[in-house]
N, C-alpha and C positions, 0 to 999 in steps of 0.2 A: 862788405861788397857782396859776399855770398848770400847774406840774408836779404839784401835788396833785390837781388836777382830772383831768389826763391819767392819773395812776396810778389814781385812783378808777374812771374809765371803763374802763380796761384790766382792772382787777380784776373789775369787774362783768361784762364780756364773758366773761372766762375762767370765772367762776363759772357763768354761764348755759350756756356751751357744755359744760362738764364735767357739769353736772346733766342736760342733754339726752342726753348719751351714756349715762349710767346709767339714765335713765328709759326709753329705747328699746332697751335691751340685751335680748338673747334670754333670756327667763325659764327656758327649758329648760337653759341653760348653768349656772345656779346650782343647780338642783335635779336635776342628773344623778345617776342611781343607778349604782353600780358593780356589775356582774354578773360573777361569776367564770366563766371560760371552761369549767372542767371540770364544773360542775354543770349537769345537764339536768333536765327535768321528771320523768323516771323514774329519775334517778340511775344511769344505765347508761352504759357506755363505748360510744361510737358510732364504729365504724371508718370511716376516711376513705380508706384505700388498698384496692386490690383484693386480697382474700384468696384465695390459690390453694393448691392442693396436688395431689400426684400420686395418681391412682387406679391400682391394679395389678390385672392379670388374668393368669392362667396358662392357656395352651392347649398341650396335648401336652407338658408339661414345660418350655415356654419362657415366661419371665416378660416381660410387656409392661406399659408404663406410658403414661398419658395425663394431661395437665394439666387440672384441673377448677377452675373459678372458683366459689368458695363465695359470693362477693358477687353475681354475676349469675346463678348457676345454669345455667351452660353450659360446654361444652368449649372450652378455649383452644387446644389442639393439634388439628389437623384429623385426625390418624391416630394409631393405637396404634403405639408404637415399642418396640423391644427394650430392656429395662432392663439 
């Protein structure tokens, strides 16, 4: 009789504690939406790295080059160098 009472009390306590864990769980966890990484609002590719390229200039038959940052719109090399 004593064992049945003890098992009943332990079962009741376990049931209450498990139901409290579910009742106070974060509701955002259950309704989380999966958003794909590649899709943006404009459906465009957004570069994340600095995009650079050389600009060339010819002076008196000598070809010079200078590194231009298309991302920031500025020169990356301080001076024109011979190509």
